[in-house]
C-alpha positions in Angstrom: 27.8 -248.8 -48.6 24.2 -247.5 -48.5 25.0 -245.5 -45.3 28.3 -243.8 -46.0 29.2 -241.2 -43.3 30.0 -238.0 -45.2 31.3 -240.0 -48.2 34.1 -241.5 -46.2 33.9 -245.0 -47.5 33.4 -243.8 -51.1 36.6 -241.8 -50.9 38.4 -244.8 -49.3 37.3 -247.0 -52.3 38.2 -244.4 -54.8 41.6 -243.7 -53.5 42.6 -247.3 -52.9 41.2 -248.8 -56.1 42.5 -246.1 -58.4 46.0 -247.2 -57.4 47.5 -250.5 -58.3 48.8 -253.4 -56.2 52.2 -255.0 -56.9 50.6 -257.5 -59.4 49.5 -254.6 -61.6 45.8 -254.9 -60.7 43.7 -252.7 -58.3 42.9 -254.1 -54.9 39.4 -255.4 -54.1 37.7 -253.8 -51.1 34.7 -255.3 -49.2 32.6 -253.3 -46.7 30.6 -255.0 -43.9 27.9 -253.1 -42.1 25.5 -253.9 -39.3 22.1 -252.4 -38.3 23.8 -250.0 -35.9 25.7 -248.4 -38.7 29.2 -249.8 -37.8 31.2 -250.3 -41.0 34.3 -252.5 -41.5 36.3 -252.4 -44.7 38.6 -255.3 -45.7 41.1 -255.4 -48.6 42.2 -258.5 -50.4 45.9 -257.4 -50.4 47.2 -258.7 -47.1 43.7 -259.7 -46.0 43.9 -256.3 -44.5 41.5 -254.7 -42.0 41.5 -251.4 -43.8 38.9 -249.3 -41.9 36.5 -249.5 -38.9 33.9 -246.8 -38.5 32.2 -247.0 -35.1 29.1 -244.9 -34.3 29.8 -242.7 -31.3 26.9 -240.4 -30.3 25.9 -238.5 -33.4 29.0 -239.3 -35.5 31.4 -242.1 -36.5 35.0 -242.6 -35.4 37.6 -244.2 -37.7 39.4 -246.2 -35.0 42.2 -248.0 -36.9 45.2 -246.4 -38.6 45.5 -246.5 -42.4 46.8 -245.0 -45.6 45.4 -243.2 -48.6 46.5 -245.4 -51.5 48.4 -248.5 -52.5 51.7 -246.7 -53.0 51.5 -245.7 -49.3 50.4 -249.2 -48.3 53.6 -250.6 -49.7 55.7 -247.7 -48.4 54.7 -248.1 -44.8 56.6 -250.8 -42.8 54.2 -250.9 -39.8 51.9 -253.7 -41.2 48.9 -251.5 -40.8 45.8 -253.7 -40.4 47.3 -256.6 -42.3 47.1 -260.3 -41.6 50.6 -261.3 -40.8 52.2 -264.8 -41.2 53.4 -267.4 -41.6 54.7 -266.6 -38.2 53.6 -263.4 -36.5 56.3 -261.7 -34.4 59.8 -262.9 -34.4 61.9 -266.0 -35.0 65.4 -265.5 -33.6 68.2 -265.7 -36.3 65.5 -266.6 -38.8 65.6 -270.2 -37.9 63.8 -273.0 -36.0 64.3 -276.8 -35.7 62.0 -279.8 -35.9 63.1 -283.3 -35.2 66.8 -282.4 -35.3 66.5 -280.6 -38.7 67.3 -276.8 -38.7 65.2 -274.6 -41.1 66.4 -271.1 -42.1 63.7 -268.6 -43.1 63.6 -265.1 -44.5 65.5 -262.6 -42.4 63.9 -259.2 -42.7 64.7 -257.5 -39.3 68.5 -257.7 -39.2 69.3 -261.4 -38.6 65.8 -262.2 -37.4 62.5 -263.1 -39.2 59.6 -260.7 -38.4 56.0 -261.5 -39.3 56.9 -264.2 -41.9 59.7 -262.5 -43.7 60.2 -259.9 -46.5 57.2 -261.1 -48.6 54.9 -262.4 -45.9 51.2 -262.9 -46.0 50.7 -259.1 -45.5 52.0 -258.3 -49.0 50.2 -261.0 -50.9 46.8 -260.9 -52.7 44.3 -263.2 -51.0 41.4 -264.8 -52.8 37.9 -263.7 -51.7 36.1 -267.0 -51.1 32.7 -265.6 -50.0 31.1 -262.3 -49.0 27.8 -261.1 -47.5 26.7 -257.8 -45.9 28.2 -258.9 -42.6 30.9 -261.5 -43.4 33.8 -262.0 -45.8 36.2 -264.9 -46.0 39.6 -264.8 -47.7 42.0 -267.6 -48.6 45.7 -268.0 -49.5 47.9 -270.9 -50.5 51.5 -270.6 -49.3 53.7 -273.0 -51.3 56.4 -275.2 -49.8 59.5 -273.1 -49.4 57.7 -269.8 -49.2 60.1 -267.4 -47.3 62.0 -270.6 -46.4 59.2 -272.2 -44.5 58.5 -275.9 -45.1 55.2 -277.3 -46.4 52.3 -276.1 -48.5 50.0 -274.2 -46.2 46.4 -273.3 -47.0 44.9 -270.6 -44.8 41.6 -268.8 -44.5 40.7 -265.6 -42.6 37.0 -264.8 -41.9 35.8 -261.3 -40.8 32.3 -261.4 -39.3 30.5 -258.2 -38.0 27.8 -258.8 -35.5 24.9 -256.6 -34.5 26.4 -255.7 -31.1 29.4 -254.1 -32.8 31.7 -257.1 -32.4 34.1 -258.0 -35.2 35.2 -261.6 -35.0 38.3 -262.5 -37.0 38.7 -266.3 -37.3 41.8 -268.0 -38.7 42.0 -271.5 -40.2 45.0 -273.4 -41.7 46.3 -276.8 -42.8 49.6 -278.1 -44.0 51.2 -281.1 -45.7 54.4 -280.8 -43.6 55.2 -279.7 -40.1 55.6 -275.9 -40.1 55.3 -272.9 -37.8 51.9 -271.1 -38.2 51.0 -268.1 -36.1 48.4 -265.7 -37.7 47.3 -262.4 -36.3 45.9 -259.0 -37.4 48.1 -256.0 -37.0 45.6 -253.2 -36.7 46.6 -250.1 -34.7 43.8 -248.7 -32.6 43.1 -245.1 -31.7 39.7 -244.8 -30.1 39.7 -241.0 -30.3 40.1 -241.3 -34.1 42.9 -242.4 -36.3 43.3 -238.9 -37.8 42.6 -237.0 -34.6 46.3 -236.1 -34.1 46.1 -237.4 -30.6 48.5 -240.2 -29.4 47.2 -243.3 -27.5 49.3 -242.9 -24.4 46.3 -241.2 -22.7 44.1 -244.3 -23.5 43.3 -246.6 -20.6 44.3 -250.3 -20.8 43.6 -253.4 -18.8 45.1 -256.8 -19.5 44.2 -260.0 -17.7 47.8 -261.4 -17.5 50.0 -262.1 -14.5 53.2 -262.5 -16.5 54.9 -260.9 -19.6 57.9 -261.8 -21.7 61.0 -259.5 -21.5 63.0 -259.1 -24.7 66.3 -257.6 -25.9 66.5 -254.5 -28.1 65.6 -256.5 -31.2 62.4 -257.8 -29.6 63.9 -261.3 -29.1 62.7 -263.0 -25.9 65.3 -263.2 -23.1 64.0 -266.7 -22.2 61.9 -266.4 -19.1 58.5 -265.0 -18.3 58.4 -262.4 -15.6 55.7 -261.5 -13.1 54.0 -258.2 -13.8 53.8 -257.4 -10.1 55.7 -254.2 -9.1 56.5 -253.4 -12.7 55.1 -251.1 -15.4 53.6 -254.1 -17.1 50.9 -254.6 -14.5 47.7 -253.8 -16.3 45.5 -256.1 -14.2 43.6 -252.9 -13.2 42.6 -250.3 -15.8 45.2 -247.5 -16.0 46.4 -245.0 -18.5 49.2 -246.3 -20.9 51.3 -243.3 -20.0 51.2 -244.0 -16.2 54.2 -246.3 -16.2 55.4 -245.6 -19.7 59.2 -246.1 -20.1 59.6 -246.8 -16.4 61.2 -250.2 -16.8 64.4 -251.4 -18.4 62.3 -253.8 -20.4 60.5 -250.9 -22.0 63.6 -248.8 -22.5 65.1 -251.7 -24.6 62.4 -251.2 -27.2 61.3 -247.5 -26.7 58.0 -248.4 -25.0 55.7 -251.3 -24.8 56.4 -254.0 -27.4 55.9 -257.1 -25.4 53.8 -260.3 -25.1 51.4 -260.8 -22.2 50.5 -264.4 -21.3 46.8 -265.2 -20.7 45.1 -268.0 -18.8 43.4 -270.8 -20.7 39.8 -269.5 -20.8 39.1 -268.1 -24.3 35.6 -266.9 -23.3 36.6 -264.2 -21.0 37.7 -260.7 -22.0 41.5 -260.6 -22.1 42.0 -256.9 -22.6 40.0 -253.6 -22.4 41.1 -250.4 -24.2 39.2 -247.2 -23.3 39.4 -243.8 -25.0 40.4 -240.8 -22.8 37.0 -239.3 -23.1 35.5 -242.6 -22.0 33.0 -242.6 -24.8 34.3 -245.7 -26.6 35.9 -248.9 -25.3 37.2 -252.0 -27.0 37.1 -255.4 -25.3 39.2 -258.2 -26.7 38.7 -262.0 -26.2 40.7 -264.7 -28.0 41.6 -268.3 -28.2 45.3 -267.4 -28.6 47.5 -267.8 -25.5 49.1 -264.4 -25.6 48.9 -260.8 -26.9 51.6 -258.5 -28.1 51.1 -254.9 -27.0 52.9 -252.5 -29.2 52.5 -248.7 -28.6 53.6 -247.7 -32.0 57.1 -246.7 -30.9 58.4 -246.3 -34.4 55.4 -245.0 -36.3 56.9 -241.6 -37.0 57.0 -241.0 -40.7 54.3 -243.6 -41.6 51.8 -242.0 -44.1 48.3 -241.4 -42.8 44.9 -240.9 -44.5 45.1 -237.1 -44.3 48.1 -236.6 -46.5 50.4 -236.3 -43.6 52.3 -238.7 -41.4 51.6 -240.5 -38.1 53.8 -239.8 -35.1 55.2 -242.3 -32.6 52.3 -243.7 -30.5 49.6 -242.6 -32.9 48.1 -246.1 -32.4 48.4 -249.2 -30.3 48.5 -252.7 -31.8 47.0 -255.5 -29.7 48.2 -258.6 -31.5 46.7 -261.9 -30.3 49.2 -264.7 -31.1 51.5 -267.4 -29.9 54.6 -266.1 -28.1 57.5 -264.7 -30.2 60.1 -267.3 -31.1 57.9 -270.0 -29.5 59.0 -272.8 -31.9 62.5 -272.4 -30.3 61.2 -272.6 -26.8 59.6 -276.0 -26.1 59.6 -275.1 -22.4 56.8 -272.7 -23.2 54.7 -275.4 -24.9 56.2 -274.0 -28.2 55.2 -277.2 -30.1 51.7 -275.6 -30.2 53.0 -273.1 -32.6 54.0 -275.9 -35.0 51.2 -277.1 -37.2 51.2 -280.8 -38.1 49.7 -282.3 -41.2 47.0 -284.1 -39.2 45.9 -281.0 -37.3 43.7 -278.0 -38.2 44.8 -274.5 -37.2 41.7 -272.9 -35.8 41.7 -269.7 -33.7 39.6 -266.5 -33.4 39.7 -263.1 -31.8 36.7 -260.9 -31.0 36.8 -257.1 -30.9 33.8 -255.7 -29.2 33.3 -252.0 -29.5 31.2 -250.4 -26.8 30.0 -246.8 -26.4 29.8 -245.2 -23.0 26.1 -246.2 -22.5 27.1 -249.9 -23.1 30.3 -250.0 -21.1 
């Protein structure tokens, strides 16, 4: 915190830590900083990516959406910056089966389970296992039966800030019983500034994916992947989000983009590129996960922001690297990968590389 742009991080600490979490104690915040002056703040509640200040020319941009205090953190239903699990995205009818046994889990989106259920990982206090100037590791134990999921699961999330303005989020997990596990971060990005008042539909986006997953109005997969060719889901060449916005029935079902794109198997290549409309800042994403949910904040209206007001629809875009929604119920997709077994280690990472215009 030695280099605090205009007292921004100090105010963030003051406002968040002067309010209490659900357990009656204040949250703990950790700020990482590299030599370039990029600053990332992480909170133990929800293992949340709370803030990202990226140097752009002579100033800093806060590029992820957030709230002012803990009351607002619990008020918002958008999972702002949180680590979500046990199972990110949806499980249809809040159930899955394994070896002929059917498990019923928390139903918090109508009859479906979204992001682990009503008291998922995003609402829990994680333990800070270690912290340095550029890295913090948080851990959580989810007991057998938590939100209806079987098995005791131990998970860790590690945030590491590199000198080239790359933030790597690594995820680790183990279990004593077979259980679905699908962790992701739910940050919403606005590369013009989270409090700029500008929506993200004028941002440019490219995604290296030939197919996407259509869904019904509840976000439940309809069952078959579809080619992006000749659809508004073709982001294989960089284009403005607004270009084909709401042009397909698949988008109209969910009021915009809220769909998974399926990657090839090479985790080293950039899977997605997001660019600000002024082209001064870009975000490249690479991941070991097989898919990414693109959500254009279609229902953000009314969500509290850091300025004492509210975000509007499309104030940010979430780029959630993950297994496919409802994958445990779709073995034809290789859905068994989304089930963690006792003799296996869950190990994945996603890299977020922020680049200014001179570096793009």
